[in-house]
Wavefront OBJ file of the C-alpha trace (Angstrom):
o trace
v 118.767 160.059 38.327
v 118.082 163.275 40.103
v 119.136 163.860 43.673
v 117.309 161.739 46.224
v 115.496 164.437 48.182
v 113.630 162.431 50.780
v 113.863 159.279 52.846
v 111.168 157.787 50.569
v 113.370 158.422 47.512
v 116.255 156.618 49.200
v 113.980 153.697 50.142
v 112.811 153.460 46.519
v 116.390 153.287 45.251
v 117.211 150.600 47.820
v 114.117 148.650 46.712
v 115.519 148.696 43.153
v 118.594 146.863 44.429
v 121.025 149.771 44.090
v 123.755 149.392 46.686
v 126.398 151.787 45.351
v 125.520 155.380 44.606
v 127.823 157.785 42.779
v 127.033 161.410 43.558
v 128.094 164.013 40.983
v 126.570 167.065 42.650
v 128.608 168.701 45.388
v 125.754 171.195 45.856
v 123.094 168.587 46.671
v 123.516 165.307 48.558
v 120.896 162.674 49.445
v 119.835 162.176 53.078
v 122.309 159.361 53.740
v 122.258 159.950 57.480
v 119.039 157.886 57.644
v 120.722 154.906 55.923
v 124.349 154.884 57.059
v 124.996 151.174 56.382
v 122.862 150.544 53.295
v 124.842 152.270 50.556
v 128.351 152.495 49.367
v 128.652 156.101 48.344
v 131.271 157.709 46.132
v 131.321 161.458 45.487
v 132.735 162.675 42.163
v 132.240 166.428 42.321
v 131.315 167.961 38.948
v 130.064 171.546 38.725
v 126.514 172.011 37.451
v 126.177 172.403 33.639
v 129.837 171.434 33.250
v 131.143 168.201 31.776
v 133.079 165.787 33.940
v 136.796 165.664 33.251
v 138.284 162.634 31.530
v 139.751 161.549 34.875
v 136.305 161.754 36.510
v 134.748 159.680 33.707
v 137.517 157.081 34.056
v 136.944 156.965 37.832
v 133.210 156.448 37.292
v 133.803 153.617 34.802
v 136.258 151.934 37.210
v 133.548 152.042 39.887
v 131.112 150.499 37.389
v 133.622 147.773 36.486
v 134.024 146.883 40.159
v 130.256 146.844 40.694
v 129.810 144.593 37.645
v 132.399 142.152 39.035
v 130.480 142.062 42.326
v 127.147 141.860 40.438
v 125.912 144.946 42.273
v 123.502 147.521 40.914
v 124.950 151.014 40.766
v 123.203 154.361 40.564
v 124.486 157.777 39.574
v 122.875 161.094 40.414
v 123.315 164.813 40.027
v 120.906 167.553 41.081
v 118.338 167.045 38.282
v 119.569 163.765 36.770
v 120.056 165.063 33.233
v 123.374 166.740 32.474
v 126.179 165.261 34.529
v 124.360 161.951 35.131
v 123.507 161.759 31.439
v 127.163 162.105 30.464
v 128.188 159.312 32.833
v 125.339 157.075 31.649
v 126.361 157.645 28.014
v 129.978 156.799 28.894
v 128.692 153.597 30.509
v 126.944 152.654 27.243
v 130.082 153.465 25.249
v 132.270 151.325 27.517
v 130.074 148.348 28.357
v 127.678 148.158 25.416
v 130.175 149.195 22.748
v 127.938 152.034 21.542
v 129.145 154.852 19.332
v 128.950 158.203 21.205
v 126.147 159.522 18.975
v 124.000 156.461 19.667
v 124.768 156.502 23.383
v 123.814 160.186 23.646
v 120.638 159.591 21.652
v 119.687 156.599 23.834
v 120.098 158.630 27.021
v 118.123 161.538 25.556
v 115.298 159.195 24.569
v 115.197 157.871 28.120
v 115.509 161.246 29.871
v 114.129 164.418 28.352
v 116.737 167.188 28.309
v 119.634 164.849 29.098
v 123.206 165.856 28.279
v 122.335 169.518 28.313
v 125.325 171.299 26.805
v 127.612 170.958 23.816
v 130.559 170.511 26.180
v 128.795 167.615 27.904
v 128.315 165.966 24.481
v 131.993 166.527 23.720
v 132.905 164.816 27.007
v 131.290 161.569 25.804
v 133.311 161.831 22.584
v 136.464 162.531 24.593
v 135.877 159.369 26.632
v 135.304 157.372 23.427
v 138.566 158.734 21.955
v 140.335 157.771 25.176
v 139.020 154.199 24.891
v 140.143 153.933 21.283
v 143.648 155.135 22.182
v 144.248 153.170 25.351
v 142.582 149.803 25.331
v 141.271 146.865 23.469
v 137.505 146.383 23.266
v 135.691 145.306 26.419
v 135.442 141.558 27.068
v 131.764 141.731 26.066
v 132.690 143.158 22.661
v 135.519 140.634 22.230
v 133.050 137.798 22.900
v 130.612 139.210 20.361
v 133.352 139.503 17.745
v 134.612 135.967 18.424
v 131.118 134.527 17.980
v 130.194 136.656 14.994
v 129.631 135.001 11.637
v 131.721 136.822 9.053
v 129.910 137.384 5.770
v 129.552 140.201 3.277
v 126.942 142.852 3.951
v 123.554 141.968 2.542
v 120.551 144.221 2.345
v 116.974 143.055 2.769
v 116.674 142.935 -1.019
v 119.581 140.500 -1.252
v 117.723 138.186 1.101
v 114.807 137.897 -1.320
v 116.801 138.214 -4.561
v 119.948 136.117 -4.029
v 121.026 136.575 -7.647
v 122.239 140.043 -6.658
v 125.891 140.027 -5.668
v 126.533 141.554 -2.216
v 128.622 144.366 -3.730
v 125.941 145.426 -6.195
v 123.733 148.434 -5.732
v 120.200 148.571 -7.010
v 118.840 151.363 -9.124
v 115.252 152.160 -8.115
v 114.957 149.566 -5.309
v 111.242 150.341 -4.947
v 110.671 148.426 -8.211
v 112.187 145.367 -6.576
v 110.009 145.847 -3.559
v 106.808 146.278 -5.542
v 107.035 143.629 -8.229
v 109.039 144.527 -11.332
v 112.789 143.953 -10.929
v 115.233 146.786 -11.481
v 118.571 146.149 -13.110
v 121.472 145.828 -10.653
v 124.602 147.772 -11.407
v 128.022 148.237 -9.860
v 129.657 151.566 -9.136
l 1 2 3 4 5 6 7 8 9 10 11 12 13 14 15 16 17 18 19 20 21 22 23 24 25 26 27 28 29 30 31 32 33 34 35 36 37 38 39 40 41 42 43 44 45 46 47 48 49 50 51 52 53 54 55 56 57 58 59 60 61 62 63 64 65 66 67 68 69 70 71 72 73 74 75 76 77 78 79 80 81 82 83 84 85 86 87 88 89 90 91 92 93 94 95 96 97 98 99 100 101 102 103 104 105 106 107 108 109 110 111 112 113 114 115 116 117 118 119 120 121 122 123 124 125 126 127 128 129 130 131 132 133 134 135 136 137 138 139 140 141 142 143 144 145 146 147 148 149 150 151 152 153 154 155 156 157 158 159 160 161 162 163 164 165 166 167 168 169 170 171 172 173 174 175 176 177 178 179 180 181 182 183 184 185 186 187 188
């Protein structure tokens, strides 16, 4: 989100249930003086148009982990709510939703026009993903999904309707299958 510029903005965020706000913009801070006891506030100073460092992304994710344990809503803001906030939001999706960096970046960009503004901000999401791969096992959410997952070979939609096709077979001219006359399956 962008910086909360007015008391009304702060009230709106409180009405959404956000009780912990992470501020990424040292140049612009919300008017907290009107609400001294309503927020927990954590500054993580990141320069505008720059990516957060790996340490800053790790700090943000630790704050998110703590908020999730307490079942508290958390918000993150920078001046405009696109670049620095977008990077942190994408890192959140990578960590807690198990998303690939490309998908996380795309999801944030679909939600916020102009999000993750620079190449270096994109690279920061990838750097965080690389860090996760090197240093830890999947999140408990991902471990639960894997434990409950039914293991079976990949099947395309065509295999659902034409079970005689083996899962490792590819179909030449699949449109013929889809529109009536069956194509001959073949293996590479």
